[in-house]
C-alpha positions as CSV (number, residue, x, y, z in Angstrom):
1,M,159.9,149.7,121.9
2,L,156.4,149.1,123.3
3,K,156.5,149.2,127.0
4,T,154.3,146.7,128.8
5,K,154.2,144.9,132.1
6,K,156.0,141.6,132.2
7,S,154.1,138.8,130.4
8,P,152.8,135.7,132.1
9,G,155.2,132.7,132.4
10,F,155.8,130.4,129.4
11,V,154.1,127.4,131.1
12,R,151.1,129.5,132.2
13,I,150.6,130.7,128.6
14,G,150.9,127.2,127.3
15,L,148.5,125.6,129.8
16,F,145.9,128.4,129.1
17,N,146.1,127.9,125.4
18,L,146.1,124.1,125.7
19,L,143.1,124.1,128.0
20,V,141.1,126.5,125.9
21,K,141.8,124.7,122.6
22,T,141.2,121.3,124.1
23,A,137.9,122.5,125.5
24,V,136.7,123.4,122.0
25,A,138.3,120.3,120.4
26,P,134.9,118.5,120.4
27,I,133.5,121.4,118.4
28,S,136.3,121.0,115.8
29,F,135.8,117.3,115.6
30,L,132.0,117.7,115.3
31,F,132.5,120.1,112.4
32,S,134.8,117.7,110.6
33,F,132.5,114.8,111.3
34,L,129.5,116.6,109.9
35,V,131.4,117.8,106.8
36,V,132.6,114.3,106.1
37,R,129.2,112.7,106.6
38,Y,127.4,115.3,104.7
39,L,129.6,115.5,101.7
40,S,130.2,111.7,101.6
41,S,126.5,111.2,101.7
42,I,126.3,113.1,98.4
43,S,129.2,110.9,97.2
44,I,132.7,110.0,98.3
45,E,133.9,111.9,95.2
46,T,132.2,115.1,96.5
47,F,134.1,114.9,99.7
48,G,137.3,114.1,97.8
49,V,136.8,117.2,95.5
50,W,136.3,119.4,98.5
51,Q,139.6,118.2,100.0
52,Y,141.2,118.6,96.6
53,I,140.1,122.2,96.5
54,Y,141.2,122.8,100.1
55,V,144.6,121.3,99.5
56,L,145.1,123.3,96.4
57,I,144.3,126.5,98.2
58,T,146.3,125.8,101.4
59,G,149.1,124.0,99.7
60,Y,149.7,126.5,96.9
61,F,147.7,129.7,96.8
62,T,147.8,130.7,100.4
63,I,151.4,129.8,101.0
64,P,152.5,133.4,100.5
65,A,150.1,134.3,103.3
66,D,152.6,132.5,105.6
67,L,155.7,134.2,104.2
68,F,155.2,137.2,106.5
69,S,154.0,135.1,109.5
70,S,157.3,134.3,111.3
71,I,158.9,137.7,110.7
72,T,155.7,139.5,111.7
73,S,155.5,137.6,114.9
74,R,159.0,138.6,115.7
75,Y,158.5,142.3,114.9
76,S,155.2,142.3,116.8
77,A,156.9,140.9,119.8
78,E,159.6,143.6,119.5
79,G,156.9,146.3,119.5
80,K,157.4,147.4,115.9
81,N,154.5,149.0,113.9
82,V,153.1,146.2,111.8
83,G,150.1,147.8,110.0
84,G,152.1,148.2,106.8
85,I,152.7,144.4,106.7
86,I,148.9,143.8,106.8
87,I,148.5,146.0,103.7
88,I,151.2,144.2,101.7
89,N,149.8,140.9,102.8
90,A,146.4,141.9,101.5
91,L,147.9,142.9,98.1
92,A,149.7,139.5,97.9
93,G,146.3,137.8,98.6
94,S,144.7,139.6,95.7
95,I,147.5,138.5,93.3
96,S,147.2,134.9,94.5
97,S,143.4,134.9,94.1
98,F,143.7,136.1,90.5
99,A,146.3,133.4,89.7
100,Y,143.9,130.7,91.1
101,F,141.0,132.2,89.1
102,L,142.9,131.7,85.9
103,L,143.8,128.1,86.6
104,I,140.4,126.9,87.7
105,P,139.6,125.2,84.3
106,T,142.8,123.2,84.6
107,F,141.9,122.1,88.2
108,M,138.4,121.0,87.2
109,H,139.8,118.9,84.3
110,S,142.3,117.3,86.5
111,A,139.7,116.3,89.1
112,G,137.2,115.2,86.4
113,Y,134.5,117.2,88.2
114,N,132.5,119.6,86.1
115,Q,131.0,121.9,88.9
116,P,132.8,125.2,88.5
117,I,130.7,127.1,91.1
118,Y,132.6,125.4,94.0
119,F,136.0,126.2,92.6
120,Y,135.1,129.8,92.0
121,T,133.5,130.3,95.4
122,A,136.8,129.1,97.0
123,I,138.4,132.4,96.0
124,L,136.7,133.8,99.1
125,L,138.8,131.4,101.3
126,I,142.1,132.6,99.8
127,V,141.4,136.2,100.6
128,L,140.3,135.5,104.2
129,I,143.1,133.0,104.9
130,Y,145.6,135.7,104.0
131,L,144.1,138.2,106.5
132,N,143.7,135.5,109.1
133,R,147.3,134.3,109.0
134,I,148.7,137.8,109.3
135,S,146.4,138.8,112.2
136,G,147.2,135.6,114.0
137,S,150.9,136.2,113.6
138,I,150.6,139.7,115.1
139,A,148.6,138.2,118.0
140,I,151.0,135.4,118.8
141,G,153.9,137.9,119.0
142,R,152.3,140.2,121.5
143,S,149.3,138.4,123.1
144,P,149.7,134.6,122.6
145,R,146.8,133.8,124.9
146,L,144.5,135.8,122.6
147,T,145.1,133.3,119.8
148,A,143.4,130.5,121.7
149,I,140.4,132.6,122.4
150,S,140.0,133.8,118.8
151,A,140.5,130.2,117.6
152,S,137.7,129.1,119.8
153,G,135.5,131.8,118.2
154,F,136.4,130.5,114.8
155,Q,135.4,126.9,115.8
156,I,132.1,127.9,117.2
157,V,131.0,130.2,114.3
158,R,132.3,127.7,111.7
159,L,130.2,124.9,113.3
160,L,127.0,126.9,113.7
161,S,127.1,128.3,110.2
162,A,127.9,124.9,108.7
163,I,124.9,123.3,110.3
164,I,122.6,125.9,108.8
165,M,124.2,125.9,105.3
166,M,124.5,122.1,105.1
167,F,121.3,120.8,106.6
168,Y,118.9,123.7,106.0
169,L,120.2,125.4,102.9
170,N,121.8,122.2,101.4
171,L,124.6,124.1,99.7
172,S,126.9,121.1,99.2
173,I,130.6,122.1,99.0
174,N,129.7,125.8,99.2
175,A,128.3,125.2,102.7
176,V,131.7,124.3,103.9
177,I,133.4,127.1,102.1
178,F,131.0,129.7,103.6
179,A,131.3,128.2,107.1
180,Y,135.1,128.5,107.0
181,S,134.8,132.1,105.6
182,L,132.5,133.2,108.4
183,G,134.8,131.6,111.0
184,Y,137.9,133.3,109.6
185,L,136.1,136.6,109.5
186,V,135.3,136.4,113.2
187,Q,138.8,135.4,114.1
188,I,140.4,138.2,112.1
189,I,138.2,140.9,113.7
190,F,138.9,139.5,117.2
191,N,142.7,139.4,116.7
192,L,142.9,142.9,115.3
193,T,140.5,144.4,117.8
194,F,142.0,143.0,121.0
195,V,145.6,142.4,120.2
196,N,148.1,144.3,122.3
197,A,150.3,145.4,119.4
198,R,151.3,148.4,117.4
199,L,149.1,148.5,114.2
200,G,150.5,151.8,112.9
201,I,151.8,151.9,109.3
202,D,155.6,152.0,109.1
203,F,156.7,151.1,105.6
204,K,160.3,150.8,106.7
205,V,159.3,147.9,108.9
206,A,156.9,146.6,106.2
207,L,159.6,146.7,103.4
208,S,162.1,145.1,105.8
209,A,159.5,142.3,106.4
210,V,159.1,141.8,102.7
211,R,162.9,141.5,102.2
212,K,163.4,139.3,105.2
213,S,160.4,137.1,104.3
214,I,162.2,135.9,101.2
215,V,164.3,133.9,103.6
216,F,161.2,131.9,104.5
217,I,160.2,131.2,100.9
218,M,162.2,128.0,101.0
219,N,160.0,126.9,103.9
220,Y,156.9,127.2,101.7
221,V,158.6,125.7,98.7
222,Q,158.8,122.6,100.9
223,L,155.1,122.7,101.6
224,M,154.3,123.1,97.9
225,I,156.5,120.0,97.3
226,E,154.5,118.0,99.9
227,A,151.2,119.3,98.5
228,T,152.2,117.9,95.1
229,L,151.6,114.4,96.4
230,V,147.8,115.0,96.6
231,W,147.3,116.3,93.0
232,V,149.8,113.8,91.6
233,V,147.8,110.9,93.0
234,V,144.6,112.4,91.6
235,F,146.4,112.7,88.2
236,I,147.7,109.1,88.4
237,V,144.4,107.4,89.1
238,N,142.2,110.1,87.6
239,S,140.0,110.1,90.7
240,A,139.8,112.1,93.9
241,I,138.8,109.0,95.9
242,P,142.3,108.2,97.3
243,V,142.3,111.8,98.5
244,S,139.2,111.1,100.6
245,Y,141.0,108.2,102.4
246,F,144.1,110.3,103.0
247,E,142.2,113.4,104.1
248,S,140.0,111.4,106.5
249,A,143.1,110.3,108.3
250,L,144.6,113.8,108.1
251,I,141.4,115.3,109.7
252,I,141.8,113.0,112.7
253,S,145.6,113.5,112.9
254,N,145.1,117.2,113.1
255,L,144.0,116.7,116.7
256,V,147.7,116.0,117.5
257,G,148.6,119.4,116.1
258,W,146.7,121.1,118.9
259,S,149.7,120.1,121.1
260,Q,151.5,123.0,119.5
261,A,149.5,125.3,121.6
262,A,151.7,124.3,124.5
263,T,154.5,126.4,123.0
264,D,152.5,129.5,121.9
265,G,154.2,131.7,124.5
266,L,157.8,130.9,123.3
267,I,158.2,133.8,120.9
268,L,157.1,136.4,123.5
269,K,159.3,134.9,126.2
270,L,162.4,134.6,123.9
271,Q,162.0,138.2,123.1
272,E,162.3,139.0,126.8
273,S,165.2,136.6,127.4
274,R,167.5,134.3,125.4
275,D,167.8,131.9,128.4
276,P,168.5,128.3,127.1
277,K,166.4,127.0,129.9
278,L,163.3,128.3,128.0
279,I,164.1,125.8,125.2
280,E,164.5,122.9,127.7
281,I,161.2,123.8,129.5
282,A,159.4,124.0,126.1
283,I,160.6,120.5,125.1
284,K,159.7,119.0,128.5
285,F,156.3,120.7,128.5
286,F,155.5,119.9,124.9
287,F,156.3,116.2,125.1
288,T,154.6,115.7,128.5
289,T,151.4,117.4,127.4
290,G,151.6,116.3,123.8
291,G,151.7,112.7,124.9
292,V,148.0,113.1,125.8
293,F,147.1,113.9,122.2
294,L,149.0,110.9,120.8
295,L,147.2,108.7,123.4
296,I,143.8,109.9,122.1
297,I,144.8,108.8,118.6
298,F,146.0,105.4,119.8
299,V,142.8,104.8,121.8
300,D,140.2,106.4,119.6
301,G,141.7,106.8,116.1
302,E,140.0,103.7,114.6
303,R,136.7,104.7,116.3
304,L,136.9,108.2,115.0
305,L,137.5,107.0,111.4
306,Y,134.5,104.7,111.8
307,V,132.3,107.5,112.9
308,L,133.4,109.6,109.9
309,R,132.5,106.7,107.6
310,P,132.9,103.0,108.1
311,E,135.0,102.6,104.9
312,Y,137.6,105.0,106.3
313,V,138.6,102.5,109.0
314,S,141.0,101.2,106.4
315,S,142.9,104.5,106.7
316,I,144.0,103.6,110.3
317,Y,147.7,103.0,109.2
318,A,147.8,106.3,107.4
319,L,146.3,107.9,110.6
320,I,149.1,106.5,112.8
321,V,151.8,107.6,110.4
322,L,150.3,111.1,110.0
323,S,149.8,111.5,113.8
324,F,153.5,110.8,114.5
325,S,154.4,113.2,111.6
326,T,152.2,116.0,113.0
327,F,153.6,115.5,116.5
328,I,157.2,115.6,115.4
329,R,156.5,118.7,113.2
330,S,154.9,120.4,116.1
331,A,158.0,119.7,118.2
332,Y,160.1,121.1,115.4
333,N,158.4,124.4,115.8
334,I,160.1,124.8,119.2
335,F,163.5,124.9,117.5
336,Y,162.3,126.8,114.4
337,R,160.9,129.6,116.5
338,A,164.0,129.7,118.7
339,I,166.2,130.0,115.6
340,Y,164.4,132.9,113.9
341,M,164.0,134.8,117.2
342,A,167.8,134.6,117.7
343,D,168.8,135.2,114.0
344,E,170.4,138.7,114.0
345,S,170.2,138.8,110.2
346,L,166.4,139.1,110.5
347,A,166.5,142.4,112.5
348,V,164.9,145.4,110.7
349,E,168.2,147.2,110.3
350,S,170.4,144.2,109.5
351,K,171.5,142.7,106.2
352,G,172.8,139.4,105.0
353,E,169.6,137.5,105.8
354,F,170.5,134.7,103.3
355,R,173.5,133.8,105.3
356,G,171.7,133.5,108.6
357,Y,170.6,130.5,110.6
358,T,167.0,130.6,109.3
359,A,168.0,130.6,105.6
360,K,170.3,127.6,106.3
361,L,167.5,125.7,108.0
362,T,164.8,126.4,105.4
363,T,167.2,125.3,102.6
364,R,167.9,122.1,104.4
365,N,164.2,121.5,104.8
366,V,163.6,121.7,101.0
367,I,166.3,119.2,100.3
368,I,164.8,116.8,102.9
369,S,161.3,117.2,101.3
370,V,162.6,116.5,97.8
371,M,164.1,113.2,99.0
372,G,161.0,112.2,101.0
373,V,158.4,113.1,98.3
374,S,160.5,111.6,95.5
375,S,160.6,108.3,97.3
376,S,156.8,108.3,97.8
377,L,156.1,109.3,94.2
378,F,158.0,106.3,93.1
379,L,155.9,104.1,95.4
380,L,152.7,105.8,94.2
381,Y,153.6,104.8,90.7
382,L,154.2,101.2,91.6
383,F,150.9,100.8,93.5
384,K,148.7,102.8,91.1
385,Y,147.2,99.6,89.4
386,G,144.0,98.0,90.6
387,N,140.5,98.9,91.8
388,V,140.6,102.5,93.0
389,Y,138.7,101.7,96.2
390,K,141.1,98.9,97.1
391,I,144.3,100.8,96.5
392,S,143.2,104.1,98.1
393,P,144.1,103.1,101.7
394,I,147.6,102.0,100.4
395,L,148.1,105.2,98.5
396,A,147.1,107.2,101.7
397,V,149.8,105.4,103.7
398,I,152.4,106.2,101.0
399,I,151.6,109.9,101.0
400,S,151.7,109.9,104.8
401,L,155.1,108.2,104.9
402,A,156.6,111.1,102.8
403,L,155.3,113.6,105.4
404,L,156.7,111.6,108.3
405,V,160.2,111.3,106.7
406,N,160.1,115.1,106.1
407,S,159.0,115.8,109.7
408,L,161.8,113.7,111.1
409,G,164.4,115.4,108.9
410,M,163.2,118.8,109.9
411,F,163.2,118.0,113.6
412,F,166.8,116.8,113.7
413,S,168.0,119.6,111.4
414,S,166.4,122.4,113.4
415,Y,167.6,120.8,116.7
416,S,171.3,120.8,115.6
417,I,171.1,124.5,114.6
418,S,169.3,125.7,117.7
419,K,171.6,123.6,119.9
420,R,174.5,125.5,118.4
421,I,172.9,128.9,119.1
422,Y,171.6,128.3,122.6
423,G,173.6,125.5,124.0
424,F,170.7,123.9,125.8
425,N,170.5,120.4,127.2
426,F,168.0,118.1,125.4
427,P,165.8,116.4,128.1
428,V,166.1,112.9,126.7
429,K,164.5,111.1,129.7
430,E,161.3,113.2,129.7
431,V,160.9,112.8,126.0
432,I,161.4,109.1,125.9
433,V,159.3,108.5,129.0
434,S,156.4,110.6,127.7
435,L,156.3,108.7,124.4
436,V,156.6,105.3,126.0
437,L,153.9,106.0,128.6
438,S,151.6,107.3,125.9
439,V,151.8,104.0,124.1
440,I,151.6,101.9,127.3
441,S,148.6,103.8,128.7
442,S,146.6,103.3,125.4
443,L,147.2,99.6,124.9
444,P,144.5,98.2,127.3
445,F,141.8,100.4,125.6
446,I,142.4,99.9,121.9
447,G,139.7,98.1,120.0
448,L,136.7,98.9,117.7
449,S,133.1,98.0,118.5
450,K,130.9,98.6,115.4
451,V,127.9,100.2,117.1
452,R,125.8,103.2,116.4
453,V,127.4,106.6,116.3
454,I,126.1,107.9,119.7
455,E,127.2,104.7,121.4
456,Q,130.6,105.0,119.7
457,L,131.1,108.5,121.1
458,I,130.2,107.3,124.6
459,I,132.7,104.4,124.3
460,M,135.4,106.9,123.1
461,L,134.8,109.2,126.1
462,E,135.0,106.3,128.6
463,M,138.1,104.7,127.0
464,T,139.9,108.1,126.7
465,S,139.2,109.0,130.3
466,L,140.6,105.7,131.6
467,A,143.7,105.9,129.4
468,L,144.3,109.5,130.4
469,T,144.0,108.6,134.1
470,L,146.5,105.9,133.6
471,Y,148.9,108.2,131.7
472,I,148.8,110.9,134.4
473,A,149.4,108.3,137.1
474,L,152.3,106.7,135.3
475,S,153.7,110.1,134.4
476,Y,153.6,111.2,138.0
477,I,155.6,108.1,138.9
478,F,158.2,108.0,136.1
479,N,158.4,111.6,134.7
480,P,160.0,114.0,137.2
481,Y,158.9,117.0,135.1
482,A,155.3,115.8,135.0
483,R,155.4,115.4,138.8
484,D,156.6,119.0,139.3
485,L,154.1,120.3,136.7
486,L,151.2,118.5,138.5
487,H,152.3,119.9,141.9
488,S,152.4,123.4,140.4
489,I,148.9,123.0,138.9
490,F,147.5,121.8,142.3
491,R,149.1,124.8,144.0
492,E,147.5,127.2,141.5
493,I,144.1,125.6,142.1
494,K,144.5,125.7,145.8
495,N,145.5,129.4,145.8
496,F,143.0,130.4,143.3
497,K,140.6,133.2,144.4
498,L,137.7,134.8,142.5
């Protein structure tokens, strides 16, 4: 096993990644804002078609890229040679790209959009996403703080290249595809250059990863089931416009997903110790810091939608539902990672992986998703009639509700299994207090003033700062863990030396 000095503490890793990712969050939002404004200025349909392409790629054709992610993170944390997994992952990416290539005519017909160049250019995204996912999995297993730095590089390169290709070269949807591609390329190079992991080729480990990754297939069958909602709604109304309303809310709700950075160090720390206290700390830390991201959605969600495009304000209810869904699913990852790190059936030398804890969890998740998606498909059919612009916000909420139902089911299912494995105590008080304080702190600052974009952004900054100050103050009073966390941060600052 790879010998290294003891890694930094879990909370230190989480704070570092949270702070770095939060620092570049404005860059991420600015990119999304420019993309929405630029493509929507061409037509709302153009933005909808880009999101349709992106959902097809990430919802179907790059799902196998994630198959190796969890097991690769575990093997990387254990100091195994993971270079062979990269090779196999690249091969899977080539097969997936070819399958997408053959189906492009069908996708174009479904969207009613006869511009093949954009669909074909997107093949570049498939290849790079495969390489990016596997390099990121290796990094999070050995050097979790590196993932925050490489993600920052991705955001910066993606924004700068997008500005050039959208507003100087006017490449329409291709501008966004090329910007993503350059950002992914930088992230891949950074992860593989600086990661503290074994990149040697060991086909015993690689073939074991292939075999064990089959356990995770059900996890991605679930994502494919959820992605079905997007193309089904396009098929039902024969328009990508409802997708624009849903994706505008999804873009903003992705901000909540940044809270997951708080638990980036969990895999590495669980490899060092199976202490149940790690799970308890992860839950407390996640909900305490994650409440900040929910607060931002409550305070600025409507304003952010308005900045993207005034019509998208009607997606506010979809945004609220999606934000809770994203938050719960991020919390689910605490239990999910804890389960596959403790699952002995996933070790390189072991067998019987389909009878292990991870296989049981992923199978349950698929059943949950079938139930949630089926219910939403029924509602989609009932509400399909009427003017497409009027029904689009309603359809966006229906799609969002399916994701929320699935996220809640996944959370409670993974909690019950991980509780059985580790026997930790769930910190109910810290969880409830954090959620309640997030809502209370945001209430005085909710409201939309329809002013110019620059003024809107200034208002957002002011309202968020005030709400955040109130949240921290109330957390200090009512949340014992938040109080201890703040004291620790102050001590670190006081003792900091250049």
